[in-house]
C-alpha positions as a printed NumPy array, in Angstrom:
array([[  0.641,  -0.495,  -0.052],
       [  0.801,   3.277,  -0.461],
       [  1.386,   6.509,   2.612],
       [  1.194,   9.853,   2.49 ],
       [  4.298,  11.89 ,   1.46 ],
       [  2.918,  14.273,   4.045],
       [ -0.932,  14.773,   5.701],
       [ -3.261,  15.966,   4.233],
       [ -2.771,  19.624,   5.934],
       [ -0.069,  20.247,   4.412],
       [ -1.03 ,  19.306,   1.46 ],
       [ -3.809,  21.808,   1.75 ],
       [ -1.279,  24.338,   2.881],
       [  1.056,  24.356,   0.697],
       [ -1.809,  24.295,  -2.339],
       [ -2.155,  28.028,  -1.211],
       [ -6.107,  26.944,  -0.579],
       [ -5.402,  29.466,   2.886],
       [ -6.463,  32.271,   0.874],
       [ -9.869,  31.589,  -1.448],
       [-12.477,  34.273,  -1.958],
       [-15.534,  32.229,  -0.658],
       [-18.192,  34.264,  -1.814],
       [-18.581,  33.649,  -5.277],
       [-18.45 ,  29.739,  -7.03 ],
       [-15.461,  29.503,  -8.727],
       [-14.621,  28.395, -12.605],
       [-14.531,  24.28 , -11.56 ],
       [-12.138,  24.484, -13.936],
       [ -9.711,  26.954, -12.118],
       [ -7.532,  25.239,  -9.015],
       [ -9.089,  24.664,  -6.605],
       [ -7.12 ,  27.056,  -4.01 ],
       [ -5.635,  30.069,  -4.312],
       [ -2.36 ,  31.21 ,  -2.841],
       [ -0.619,  33.53 ,  -1.067],
       [ -0.116,  35.838,  -3.616],
       [ -3.019,  35.283,  -5.608],
       [ -4.614,  36.65 ,  -2.736],
       [ -2.075,  39.737,  -1.595],
       [ -1.964,  40.854,  -5.804],
       [ -6.092,  41.313,  -5.597],
       [ -6.549,  44.977,  -4.948],
       [ -9.03 ,  45.811,  -2.488],
       [-12.025,  47.808,  -3.181],
       [-11.404,  49.59 ,   0.329],
       [ -8.552,  49.342,   2.202],
       [-10.474,  49.947,   6.038],
       [-13.712,  50.16 ,   7.047],
       [-16.161,  53.286,   6.068],
       [-15.357,  56.422,   8.077],
       [-17.13 ,  57.679,  11.219],
       [-17.736,  60.42 ,   9.082],
       [-15.71 ,  63.026,  12.592],
       [-12.808,  63.2  ,  10.764],
       [-12.003,  65.629,   8.862],
       [-12.057,  64.984,   4.963],
       [ -8.537,  67.257,   3.408],
       [ -7.359,  64.561,   6.55 ],
       [ -8.742,  61.689,   5.477],
       [ -7.701,  61.798,   1.581],
       [ -3.986,  62.812,   2.924],
       [ -3.756,  59.452,   5.221],
       [ -5.014,  57.666,   1.78 ],
       [ -2.628,  59.237,  -0.619],
       [ -0.216,  57.745,   2.465],
       [ -1.632,  54.491,   2.629],
       [ -1.971,  54.077,  -0.833],
       [  2.155,  54.843,  -2.521],
       [  2.348,  52.517,   1.057],
       [  0.563,  49.168,   0.114],
       [  1.341,  50.083,  -4.132],
       [  5.483,  50.114,  -2.787],
       [  4.205,  46.774,  -0.468],
       [  2.477,  45.045,  -3.457],
       [  5.555,  45.357,  -6.02 ],
       [  7.585,  44.088,  -2.923],
       [  5.599,  40.88 ,  -3.107],
       [  5.04 ,  40.735,  -6.353],
       [  9.62 ,  40.694,  -6.554],
       [ 10.265,  38.247,  -3.404],
       [ 11.316,  40.944,  -1.464],
       [  9.64 ,  39.981,   1.87 ],
       [ 10.831,  41.804,   4.207],
       [ 10.718,  44.352,   2.41 ],
       [  7.613,  44.503,   1.398],
       [  5.702,  43.806,   5.123],
       [  8.01 ,  47.312,   5.781],
       [  5.868,  48.573,   3.459],
       [  2.476,  47.117,   4.154],
       [  3.421,  48.258,   8.077],
       [  3.972,  51.486,   7.137],
       [  0.778,  51.016,   5.234],
       [ -0.892,  50.683,   8.358],
       [  0.287,  53.164,  10.375],
       [ -2.113,  56.425,   7.898],
       [ -5.125,  53.103,   7.706],
       [ -5.366,  51.079,  11.07 ],
       [ -8.469,  50.253,   9.979],
       [ -7.639,  48.28 ,   6.929],
       [ -8.699,  44.265,   7.404],
       [ -7.283,  43.652,   3.716],
       [ -4.17 ,  45.721,   4.728],
       [ -3.3  ,  43.38 ,   7.893],
       [ -4.601,  40.812,   5.553],
       [ -2.082,  41.019,   2.861],
       [  0.941,  41.558,   6.356],
       [ -0.135,  37.785,   7.27 ],
       [  0.775,  36.672,   4.091],
       [  3.529,  38.257,   3.43 ],
       [  4.491,  37.349,   6.893],
       [  3.858,  33.323,   6.459],
       [  6.384,  33.894,   3.237],
       [  9.292,  34.345,   5.306],
       [  7.52 ,  32.062,   8.347],
       [  6.963,  33.817,  10.652],
       [  3.278,  32.369,  12.191],
       [  2.841,  33.892,  14.952],
       [  3.714,  37.044,  12.531],
       [  0.263,  36.288,  11.452],
       [ -1.768,  34.865,  13.297],
       [ -1.67 ,  37.981,  15.421],
       [ -2.348,  39.545,  11.916],
       [ -5.346,  37.918,  11.005],
       [ -6.584,  37.867,  14.918],
       [ -6.376,  42.055,  14.658],
       [ -7.629,  41.834,  10.825],
       [-11.223,  40.12 ,  12.351],
       [-10.863,  42.047,  15.02 ],
       [-11.822,  45.063,  12.292],
       [-13.791,  42.983,  10.093],
       [-14.937,  39.824,  12.019],
       [-16.984,  38.43 ,   8.57 ],
       [-13.871,  38.478,   6.607],
       [-13.467,  35.24 ,   5.13 ],
       [-10.03 ,  35.069,   3.481],
       [ -9.196,  35.744,   7.455],
       [-10.314,  33.079,   8.866],
       [ -9.166,  31.106,   6.3  ],
       [ -5.481,  31.726,   6.779],
       [ -5.584,  31.701,  10.368],
       [ -6.936,  28.646,  10.897],
       [ -4.026,  27.137,   7.656],
       [ -1.855,  28.764,  10.584],
       [ -3.632,  27.232,  13.347],
       [ -3.348,  23.571,  11.51 ],
       [  0.162,  24.184,  11.101],
       [  0.896,  25.028,  14.478],
       [ -1.366,  21.379,  15.658],
       [ -4.289,  24.176,  16.813],
       [ -6.665,  21.275,  15.491],
       [ -9.384,  21.934,  17.395],
       [ -8.396,  25.723,  17.026],
       [ -8.055,  25.5  ,  12.911],
       [-11.991,  24.099,  12.611],
       [-13.846,  26.681,  14.645],
       [-12.542,  29.06 ,  12.16 ],
       [-13.654,  27.209,   9.701],
       [-16.928,  26.644,  11.146],
       [-17.727,  30.083,  11.779],
       [-17.098,  30.602,   7.588],
       [-19.654,  27.673,   7.468],
       [-22.082,  28.852,   9.123],
       [-21.421,  32.773,   8.455],
       [-21.601,  30.908,   4.33 ],
       [-23.77 ,  27.991,   3.352],
       [-21.759,  28.323,   0.336],
       [-18.429,  27.841,   1.131],
       [-17.485,  25.391,  -0.388],
       [-14.006,  25.178,   0.998],
       [-13.96 ,  25.181,   4.411],
       [-15.081,  21.375,   4.331],
       [-12.125,  19.949,   2.993],
       [-10.311,  21.671,   5.182],
       [-12.132,  20.34 ,   8.653],
       [-12.503,  16.982,   6.216],
       [ -8.493,  17.218,   6.131],
       [ -7.42 ,  17.8  ,   9.878],
       [-10.04 ,  15.22 ,  10.309],
       [ -7.853,  12.984,   9.126],
       [ -4.89 ,  13.937,  10.14 ],
       [ -6.172,  13.332,  13.496],
       [ -6.55 ,   9.634,  12.097],
       [-10.305,  10.197,  12.934],
       [-10.785,   9.162,  10.365],
       [-14.74 ,   8.194,   9.494],
       [-15.486,  11.31 ,  11.497],
       [-13.071,  12.92 ,   8.032],
       [-15.506,  10.814,   5.23 ],
       [-18.52 ,  11.992,   6.625],
       [-17.222,  15.331,   5.959],
       [-16.319,  14.73 ,   2.999],
       [-18.928,  12.828,   1.716],
       [-21.651,  15.138,   2.869],
       [-20.327,  17.511,   0.536],
       [-19.675,  14.858,  -2.408],
       [-23.124,  14.871,  -2.072],
       [-24.272,  18.286,  -2.424],
       [-25.125,  18.825,  -5.992],
       [-24.317,  22.699,  -6.46 ],
       [-20.914,  21.41 ,  -4.589],
       [-17.826,  22.764,  -7.974],
       [-15.225,  20.454,  -5.986],
       [-17.269,  17.336,  -5.72 ],
       [-14.471,  15.833,  -7.483],
       [-12.3  ,  17.259,  -5.322],
       [-13.866,  15.677,  -2.009],
       [-13.565,  11.771,  -4.012],
       [-10.594,  12.903,  -3.8  ],
       [ -9.671,  13.841,  -0.379],
       [-12.679,  10.416,   0.236],
       [ -9.565,   8.149,  -1.418],
       [ -6.92 ,  10.082,   0.251],
       [ -8.724,   9.156,   3.631],
       [ -9.39 ,   6.115,   2.736],
       [ -5.541,   5.348,   1.641],
       [ -4.524,   6.238,   5.288],
       [ -6.47 ,   4.197,   7.299],
       [ -6.437,   0.512,   4.78 ],
       [ -2.983,   1.586,   6.7  ],
       [ -4.385,   0.424,   9.802],
       [ -5.515,  -2.218,   8.908],
       [ -5.062,  -5.934,   8.585],
       [ -6.404,  -8.978,   6.123],
       [ -9.293,  -8.115,   3.976],
       [-10.562,  -5.129,   5.826],
       [ -7.925,  -3.197,   4.682],
       [ -8.052,  -5.025,   0.999],
       [-11.601,  -3.412,   0.932],
       [-10.201,  -0.138,   2.421],
       [ -8.159,   0.236,  -0.743],
       [-10.48 ,  -0.975,  -3.111],
       [-12.812,   1.94 ,  -1.646],
       [ -9.924,   4.122,  -1.448],
       [ -9.728,   3.933,  -5.547],
       [-13.975,   3.147,  -6.665],
       [-13.383,   7.203,  -5.205],
       [-10.311,   7.929,  -7.319],
       [-12.217,   6.614, -10.074],
       [-15.692,   9.053,  -9.014],
       [-13.593,  12.096,  -8.415],
       [-12.205,  11.153, -12.622],
       [-15.702,  10.847, -13.193],
       [-16.569,  13.875, -12.039],
       [-13.763,  15.777, -13.145],
       [-11.795,  14.425, -16.961],
       [ -8.706,  16.122, -16.675],
       [ -8.532,  16.223, -12.979],
       [ -4.19 ,  15.174, -12.778],
       [ -4.33 ,  15.048,  -8.764],
       [ -7.297,  11.685,  -8.587],
       [ -5.156,   9.907, -12.04 ],
       [ -1.804,   9.716,  -9.859],
       [ -3.361,   9.272,  -6.673],
       [ -5.358,   6.227,  -8.671],
       [ -1.712,   5.392, -10.458],
       [ -0.048,   5.56 ,  -7.705],
       [ -2.079,   3.026,  -6.158],
       [ -3.029,   0.623,  -9.066],
       [  1.259,   0.702,  -9.08 ],
       [  1.552,  -0.131,  -5.618],
       [ -1.181,  -3.631,  -6.735],
       [  1.195,  -4.499,  -8.636],
       [ -0.36 ,  -3.542, -11.106],
       [  1.838,  -1.901, -14.037],
       [  0.771,  -2.362, -16.836],
       [ -2.455,  -1.298, -16.56 ],
       [ -1.029,   1.866, -14.838],
       [  0.832,   2.693, -18.008],
       [ -2.727,   2.673, -19.987],
       [ -4.051,   4.58 , -17.473],
       [ -1.728,   7.254, -17.438],
       [ -1.321,   7.067, -21.409],
       [ -5.711,   7.563, -21.664],
       [ -5.515,  10.37 , -19.826],
       [ -2.477,  11.881, -22.028],
       [ -4.931,  11.063, -24.692],
       [ -7.859,  12.536, -23.995],
       [ -6.708,  15.617, -21.373],
       [ -3.795,  16.619, -23.31 ],
       [ -0.408,  16.367, -22.567],
       [  0.625,  16.654, -18.081],
       [  3.63 ,  17.673, -16.595],
       [  3.654,  15.547, -14.096],
       [  1.84 ,  12.637, -16.09 ],
       [  4.584,  13.285, -17.777],
       [  7.186,  12.75 , -14.806],
       [  5.189,   9.345, -13.429],
       [  5.006,   7.923, -16.779],
       [  8.635,   8.232, -18.257],
       [  9.379,   6.53 , -15.05 ],
       [  7.417,   3.279, -15.455],
       [  8.701,   3.931, -19.787],
       [ 12.736,   3.552, -17.739],
       [ 11.464,   0.92 , -15.545],
       [ 11.167,  -1.315, -18.878],
       [ 14.03 ,   0.266, -20.405],
       [ 11.759,   1.728, -23.11 ],
       [ 13.931,   5.047, -23.749],
       [ 12.279,   5.781, -26.364],
       [  8.329,   6.486, -24.711],
       [ 10.813,   7.758, -21.801],
       [ 11.909,  10.338, -24.088],
       [  8.568,  11.591, -25.45 ],
       [  7.304,  11.719, -21.974],
       [ 10.369,  14.207, -20.955],
       [  9.817,  16.257, -24.107],
       [  6.479,  17.156, -22.097],
       [  8.009,  17.475, -19.221],
       [ 10.414,  20.425, -20.991],
       [  7.599,  22.193, -22.195],
       [  6.366,  22.603, -19.315],
       [  9.254,  23.612, -17.606],
       [ 12.037,  25.298, -19.993],
       [ 14.291,  25.222, -16.581],
       [ 14.719,  22.13 , -15.426],
       [ 18.234,  21.071, -15.701],
       [ 16.794,  18.334, -14.197],
       [ 14.334,  16.383, -17.652],
       [ 17.351,  18.072, -19.558],
       [ 20.094,  16.31 , -17.891],
       [ 17.917,  12.959, -18.356],
       [ 16.816,  13.198, -22.052],
       [ 20.284,  14.058, -22.036],
       [ 20.419,  10.031, -20.526],
       [ 18.869,   8.859, -22.719],
       [ 20.041,   9.625, -25.557],
       [ 23.495,   8.533, -24.146],
       [ 21.823,   5.156, -23.798],
       [ 20.793,   4.943, -27.353],
       [ 24.061,   5.716, -28.209],
       [ 22.88 ,   8.807, -29.838],
       [ 25.944,  11.254, -29.338],
       [ 26.2  ,  13.814, -31.198],
       [ 22.454,  15.216, -30.052],
       [ 24.112,  13.771, -26.239],
       [ 26.528,  16.559, -26.435],
       [ 24.484,  19.36 , -27.306],
       [ 22.01 ,  18.581, -24.465],
       [ 24.959,  18.38 , -21.919],
       [ 26.053,  21.534, -23.421],
       [ 22.888,  22.839, -22.376],
       [ 22.828,  21.538, -18.975],
       [ 25.653,  23.559, -18.131],
       [ 24.827,  26.336, -19.652],
       [ 22.532,  26.437, -16.781],
       [ 24.255,  24.588, -14.541],
       [ 28.385,  24.948, -15.406],
       [ 29.438,  24.431, -12.139],
       [ 27.827,  20.708, -12.184],
       [ 30.641,  18.375, -11.995],
       [ 28.161,  15.673, -12.396],
       [ 26.853,  16.961, -16.518],
       [ 30.633,  17.734, -17.27 ],
       [ 31.949,  14.124, -16.253],
       [ 28.898,  12.743, -18.772],
       [ 30.242,  15.421, -20.853],
       [ 33.91 ,  14.149, -21.26 ],
       [ 32.793,  10.746, -20.802],
       [ 30.21 ,  11.162, -24.69 ],
       [ 33.028,  13.135, -26.067],
       [ 35.272,  10.506, -24.734],
       [ 32.666,   7.605, -26.979],
       [ 33.055,   9.931, -29.596],
       [ 36.798,   9.592, -30.111],
       [ 37.038,  12.875, -30.016],
       [ 39.877,  12.263, -26.745],
       [ 40.424,  15.819, -26.312],
       [ 37.598,  17.311, -25.717],
       [ 36.483,  14.129, -23.512],
       [ 40.229,  15.588, -21.293],
       [ 39.015,  18.849, -21.588],
       [ 35.98 ,  18.327, -19.562],
       [ 37.879,  15.841, -17.693],
       [ 39.793,  18.247, -16.12 ],
       [ 37.703,  21.417, -15.471],
       [ 36.364,  18.038, -12.567],
       [ 36.912,  19.874,  -9.229],
       [ 39.325,  18.228,  -6.874],
       [ 35.702,  17.849,  -4.012],
       [ 34.255,  16.635,  -6.597],
       [ 33.063,  12.783,  -6.634],
       [ 33.717,  12.326, -10.415],
       [ 37.012,  13.229,  -9.41 ],
       [ 38.892,   9.817,  -9.087],
       [ 37.051,   8.974, -12.382],
       [ 38.389,  12.232, -14.359],
       [ 41.688,  11.312, -12.879],
       [ 41.427,   8.275, -13.989],
       [ 40.129,   9.237, -17.705],
       [ 42.111,  11.434, -18.575],
       [ 45.317,   9.64 , -17.74 ],
       [ 43.459,   6.746, -19.882],
       [ 43.253,   9.076, -22.593],
       [ 47.194,   9.841, -22.454],
       [ 46.804,   6.147, -22.96 ],
       [ 45.22 ,   5.292, -25.904],
       [ 47.19 ,   8.93 , -27.208],
       [ 50.784,   6.843, -26.846],
       [ 51.404,   9.137, -24.601],
       [ 53.096,   7.962, -22.005],
       [ 54.624,  10.997, -20.062],
       [ 51.492,  12.436, -20.228],
       [ 49.829,   9.709, -18.955],
       [ 51.79 ,   9.541, -15.736],
       [ 51.689,  12.679, -15.351],
       [ 48.185,  13.207, -15.133],
       [ 48.233,  10.41 , -12.315],
       [ 50.86 ,  11.748, -10.607],
       [ 49.122,  15.44 , -10.902],
       [ 45.963,  13.72 ,  -9.458],
       [ 48.247,  12.22 ,  -6.424],
       [ 49.436,  15.7  ,  -5.342],
       [ 45.667,  16.737,  -5.379],
       [ 43.798,  14.147,  -3.352],
       [ 46.629,  11.17 ,  -2.261],
       [ 43.752,   9.13 ,  -0.499],
       [ 42.661,   7.052,  -3.578],
       [ 44.541,   3.746,  -3.882],
       [ 43.625,   3.474,  -7.389],
       [ 46.106,   6.418,  -8.307],
       [ 48.634,   4.669,  -7.378],
       [ 47.631,   1.279,  -9.291],
       [ 47.03 ,   3.533, -11.854],
       [ 49.653,   4.96 , -11.362],
       [ 51.931,   1.623, -11.009],
       [ 50.772,   0.107, -14.672],
       [ 51.755,   3.137, -16.586],
       [ 55.471,   1.762, -14.848],
       [ 55.138,  -1.348, -16.336],
       [ 53.997,  -0.747, -18.945],
       [ 56.733,   1.357, -19.934],
       [ 59.453,  -0.214, -18.362],
       [ 60.262,   1.582, -15.249],
       [ 60.59 ,  -0.972, -12.613],
       [ 62.212,   0.1  , -10.045],
       [ 60.741,   3.341, -10.365],
       [ 57.153,   1.341, -10.103],
       [ 58.303,  -0.532,  -7.061],
       [ 59.543,   2.657,  -5.543],
       [ 56.406,   4.177,  -5.79 ],
       [ 54.536,   0.481,  -4.58 ],
       [ 56.458,   0.577,  -1.186],
       [ 54.917,   3.892,  -0.145],
       [ 52.052,   2.924,  -1.345],
       [ 51.118,  -0.638,   0.696],
       [ 52.594,   0.791,   3.799],
       [ 50.383,   4.171,   2.758],
       [ 46.969,   1.035,   2.551],
       [ 48.183,  -1.792,   3.54 ],
       [ 44.798,  -4.221,   3.2  ],
       [ 44.333,  -2.31 ,  -0.408],
       [ 44.58 ,  -5.816,  -2.571],
       [ 44.72 ,  -4.605,  -6.12 ],
       [ 47.718,  -2.394,  -4.102],
       [ 49.509,  -5.201,  -3.267],
       [ 48.688,  -8.147,  -5.997],
       [ 50.944,  -4.536,  -8.386],
       [ 53.752,  -4.416,  -6.086],
       [ 54.09 ,  -8.016,  -5.432],
       [ 54.2  ,  -8.027, -10.14 ],
       [ 56.988,  -5.237, -10.121],
       [ 58.795,  -6.916,  -7.934],
       [ 58.338, -10.593, -10.235],
       [ 59.564,  -8.471, -12.494],
       [ 63.034,  -6.724, -10.749],
       [ 63.623, -10.602, -10.064],
       [ 62.955, -11.202,  -5.93 ],
       [ 61.196, -13.936,  -6.47 ],
       [ 60.767, -15.163,  -2.887],
       [ 58.897, -11.468,  -2.107],
       [ 57.127, -11.126,  -5.   ],
       [ 55.071, -14.641,  -3.437],
       [ 55.17 , -13.816,  -0.051],
       [ 53.163, -10.26 ,  -1.223],
       [ 50.649, -12.35 ,  -3.246],
       [ 50.397, -14.672,  -0.581],
       [ 48.84 , -11.198,   1.854],
       [ 46.233, -11.066,  -1.067],
       [ 45.126, -13.962,  -0.964],
       [ 44.698, -13.467,   3.028],
       [ 43.002, -10.009,   2.188],
       [ 41.067, -11.132,  -0.468],
       [ 40.906, -14.734,  -0.343],
       [ 38.448, -14.532,  -3.647],
       [ 41.682, -12.91 ,  -6.031],
       [ 41.621, -14.539,  -9.277],
       [ 44.541, -12.731, -10.   ],
       [ 46.36 , -13.961,  -7.256],
       [ 45.2  , -16.868,  -6.91 ],
       [ 47.018, -17.438, -10.431],
       [ 49.837, -15.671,  -9.501],
       [ 50.838, -17.354,  -6.601],
       [ 49.974, -20.593,  -8.613],
       [ 51.532, -20.693, -11.489],
       [ 54.403, -19.658,  -9.092],
       [ 54.734, -22.882,  -7.963],
       [ 54.333, -25.181, -10.765],
       [ 57.526, -23.125, -12.484],
       [ 59.467, -24.017,  -9.908],
       [ 58.444, -26.879,  -8.906],
       [ 56.567, -26.868,  -5.216],
       [ 54.006, -27.786,  -3.549],
       [ 51.637, -29.199,  -6.788],
       [ 49.089, -29.382,  -4.841],
       [ 48.756, -26.616,  -2.653],
       [ 49.484, -24.501,  -6.756],
       [ 46.738, -27.066,  -8.23 ],
       [ 43.669, -26.644,  -5.018],
       [ 44.744, -22.134,  -5.293],
       [ 44.613, -22.115,  -9.194],
       [ 40.825, -24.32 ,  -9.415],
       [ 39.614, -21.593,  -6.444],
       [ 40.723, -19.177,  -9.033],
       [ 38.77 , -21.064, -12.207],
       [ 34.864, -21.408, -10.262],
       [ 35.677, -17.678,  -9.53 ],
       [ 36.514, -17.203, -13.361],
       [ 35.392, -20.146, -15.583],
       [ 36.355, -20.204, -19.524],
       [ 39.499, -18.135, -18.574],
       [ 41.984, -18.955, -21.568],
       [ 44.688, -17.696, -19.191],
       [ 43.249, -19.37 , -15.385],
       [ 43.451, -22.833, -17.512],
       [ 46.153, -22.61 , -19.31 ],
       [ 47.864, -21.872, -15.442],
       [ 45.291, -24.901, -14.728],
       [ 46.808, -26.777, -16.507],
       [ 50.855, -26.149, -16.462],
       [ 50.172, -27.191, -13.114],
       [ 48.667, -30.712, -14.345],
       [ 51.455, -30.98 , -16.45 ],
       [ 54.69 , -31.387, -13.494],
       [ 52.189, -33.163, -11.478],
       [ 53.139, -35.769, -14.808],
       [ 48.803, -35.755, -15.101],
       [ 49.824, -35.477, -19.001],
       [ 46.332, -36.721, -20.434],
       [ 44.198, -34.339, -18.187],
       [ 46.59 , -31.575, -19.268],
       [ 46.505, -31.539, -22.753],
       [ 42.626, -31.482, -22.34 ],
       [ 43.312, -28.113, -20.313],
       [ 45.361, -27.018, -22.783],
       [ 43.986, -27.41 , -25.655],
       [ 40.564, -25.888, -24.727],
       [ 42.722, -22.595, -23.157],
       [ 44.408, -22.326, -26.438],
       [ 40.724, -22.791, -28.39 ],
       [ 39.597, -19.639, -26.093],
       [ 42.647, -17.59 , -26.897],
       [ 44.974, -18.888, -29.414],
       [ 47.119, -15.702, -30.17 ],
       [ 48.714, -16.055, -26.57 ],
       [ 52.724, -17.333, -27.822],
       [ 52.733, -18.88 , -23.437],
       [ 49.688, -20.858, -24.166],
       [ 50.695, -22.575, -27.455],
       [ 54.446, -23.621, -25.22 ],
       [ 52.638, -25.167, -22.452],
       [ 50.888, -26.858, -25.448],
       [ 53.735, -27.553, -28.066],
       [ 55.101, -29.13 , -24.251],
       [ 52.132, -31.716, -23.001],
       [ 52.217, -33.265, -27.225],
       [ 55.421, -33.597, -27.014],
       [ 55.852, -35.6  , -23.738],
       [ 53.255, -37.661, -24.269],
       [ 54.714, -38.313, -27.747],
       [ 52.868, -36.278, -30.401],
       [ 55.835, -35.207, -31.951],
       [ 54.512, -33.341, -34.884],
       [ 51.576, -31.225, -32.914],
       [ 54.292, -30.501, -30.601],
       [ 56.552, -28.948, -33.464],
       [ 53.141, -27.664, -35.303],
       [ 52.638, -25.202, -31.353],
       [ 55.802, -25.262, -30.442],
       [ 56.749, -23.336, -34.409],
       [ 52.689, -20.905, -33.306],
       [ 54.844, -19.605, -30.408],
       [ 58.01 , -18.652, -31.409],
       [ 55.539, -16.809, -33.757],
       [ 53.418, -14.739, -32.017],
       [ 56.865, -14.258, -29.503],
       [ 57.419, -10.346, -29.376],
       [ 60.723, -11.816, -26.951],
       [ 63.119, -12.167, -29.868],
       [ 65.707, -14.132, -27.421],
       [ 62.93 , -16.362, -25.914],
       [ 62.065, -17.494, -29.581],
       [ 64.481, -19.118, -30.27 ],
       [ 64.486, -21.029, -27.935],
       [ 61.186, -21.89 , -28.789],
       [ 62.175, -22.542, -32.282],
       [ 64.93 , -24.983, -30.385],
       [ 62.655, -26.768, -29.203],
       [ 62.037, -27.842, -32.858],
       [ 65.169, -28.454, -34.098],
       [ 65.983, -30.5  , -30.913],
       [ 62.143, -32.006, -31.842],
       [ 63.881, -32.898, -35.242],
       [ 67.086, -34.797, -33.83 ],
       [ 64.575, -36.874, -30.911],
       [ 66.671, -34.372, -28.419],
       [ 64.572, -33.926, -25.262],
       [ 64.765, -29.884, -24.541],
       [ 61.162, -30.001, -22.718],
       [ 60.909, -27.765, -19.943],
       [ 63.227, -25.757, -20.339],
       [ 63.955, -22.297, -20.341],
       [ 62.055, -19.777, -17.712],
       [ 58.675, -18.554, -18.417],
       [ 55.621, -16.257, -17.033],
       [ 52.24 , -16.555, -16.11 ],
       [ 50.071, -16.178, -19.4  ],
       [ 47.964, -13.727, -17.059],
       [ 51.743, -11.179, -15.558],
       [ 52.255, -11.406, -19.272]])
C-alpha cells in the first residue's frame, strides 16, 4: 500500500488553499485553492472600513494618499519576492490606515512567506477584530492554526466560515483534512462525503479525491480483508473523482500510484496514456510515465514524456539531463553532447554533467574535448577520481605515456588518498618498463594502504619483474589473505609454484579456486594445465591446455605449454606445430629462438621439454 508522503493538512497548505475568496462560486476549471500571491495581489476596493464621518475630509484624503502610496510599493515588493521590504511597507500602510482588514491580511500573508507564523496569526486576529466576517482572514487563520497543530482552533475558524456562508465549499475540505490528520477517519470521510453529495458544490470531484486519500491512509492501519476492502474503496473514490472531472490530475496520479503499488504496472501505464490522449499533455503525468517507461527500458517512450515535461518548464535542468542520459543510452552521442552542453549553460558548476560530457566525447573518440572536460572536475567532486583515471587513460590510448604519467601524478598531488591512483600509476610505469621507479612508489603505497589487495598485487608483480621472486610470492600470499577471492593473485601463486616445481598440490587448489571464480578464462586454464603437466597428469593437462588454446589461440605461452604437453605424450608433429606458432607469436626475440630450438631438437630427437623460464600468461 501507499503511505502519504505528507499530511493532508500540509498538502492543502502548500496548495495555497488558505486565501480563497468564499463569497462567489469558483470556475470549475480553475485551481481549487488560490495561492498567497493570488490573494495578496487582488486590489481591494477599499483598504479600510467606512469612515465614521467625524474626521475632516482633507485629513482622510491625505492619509489615504499616503496609505495608497505605501500599499502600492508593498504590493510591488511582494511580487518581486522581497518579503522583508514588503512587510515594512505594509506596516507603514497601517500607520496611515490602521483600520484596514485587507492590509492586515496582506501583511499576514507576507509573514507566512517569511516563516513568521506567530506574527501572521496576530495580524489575522487584528483583521478579524476590524472585520469579523472577513472570510479570507478566517481561512488563513485556520490554516495557520492547522500548521501549528492547534486543530480545535482551526476547525472553529472553518466552522465559523461555514455558518456565515453555507455556500463556502472550501472550509469543509479543510475540516475533513484536519480530521484525517487526527486519524478520525470516519469523521473525515463523513465530512468529505457530505460535500461530495452536494450537487451544487463545484468541488465534488475534489471531495471524492480526498475520500480516496483518507481511505488509503486508513487502510494502512488495517490488516487482511479489511485492508483490501478499504483500499478498493479508495480506488473507487479516485475513479468517481475522475468521472466527475476526467482531467483532474491529482485523482489520476493517486489512482495510478495505488494501482502501481498493488502490482498493476501495465494497467497504470494504460491509465496514464489514456489520460494524456483525452486531456492533452500533462507534465505531472509525464513524470510518472517516464519513470515507468525507464523501468521497462523503453527509452524512446520515456524520452517523449521528458519532452512534455521540458515544454512545461524549459529551465528544468533535471529533465534536460535525463533526456541527455537517454540519448547516451541510445548511443545518440552528438545529440547527447548538445543536450549536456545546454544543461551546463544553465548549471555551469555541475561536475556530474561535466563528467558525462567528457565521457560522451570519449565515446566519440574526441579525446581532446574529453580530456578538457575531465580536467575541469574539481578535487572535492565525487567524480574527481574517475576524471583523473579517464584523463590518464586517454593519454595512454593516444600513445603519450609522459602525459598519462603526469596526469596521474597530478591527481595524487591533489588527492593522495585514492589507492586507485597508485594502482594506475604502477600500471603505467610497468608498461614503460620503469620497474625500479614503480617498486619504490608501490612500497610507499602499500605502507599507506596495507589492506588494499590490488595495490599489494601490483607490488608483488613488480617484485617479480625485478627478480625478487621470494618477496613477490610472500606479497601475493598477503593479497590472498586480504582477499581470498583475488583471482589474479591465486593464479599468480599457482603458476609460480608450478614453474618452480614446488607445492604442486597447493598450486592445484589455488588455480582451481581461481577457475571456479572466473570460469572459461584462458589464462587461468593455462595455469591449471601447466600445474597438471608438472604433476605428471599429462592427458588431463593436454585437455585443459587445448581448451585454453581454443579460447586464446594468439597467446604464445599457451601455445608453447600445449606443445610441451604434446611432446611429452609422444606427439612430435603436433608439438612442432604448436612450437612454431608460439615462436611466431612471441615478441621476445631471444625466447622465440629458444622455442624454435625445440623444433630443431624434435627433429634431432633431443628432448628439451620444460627448459627456460616463463611468466604466467595472466601477468604477460
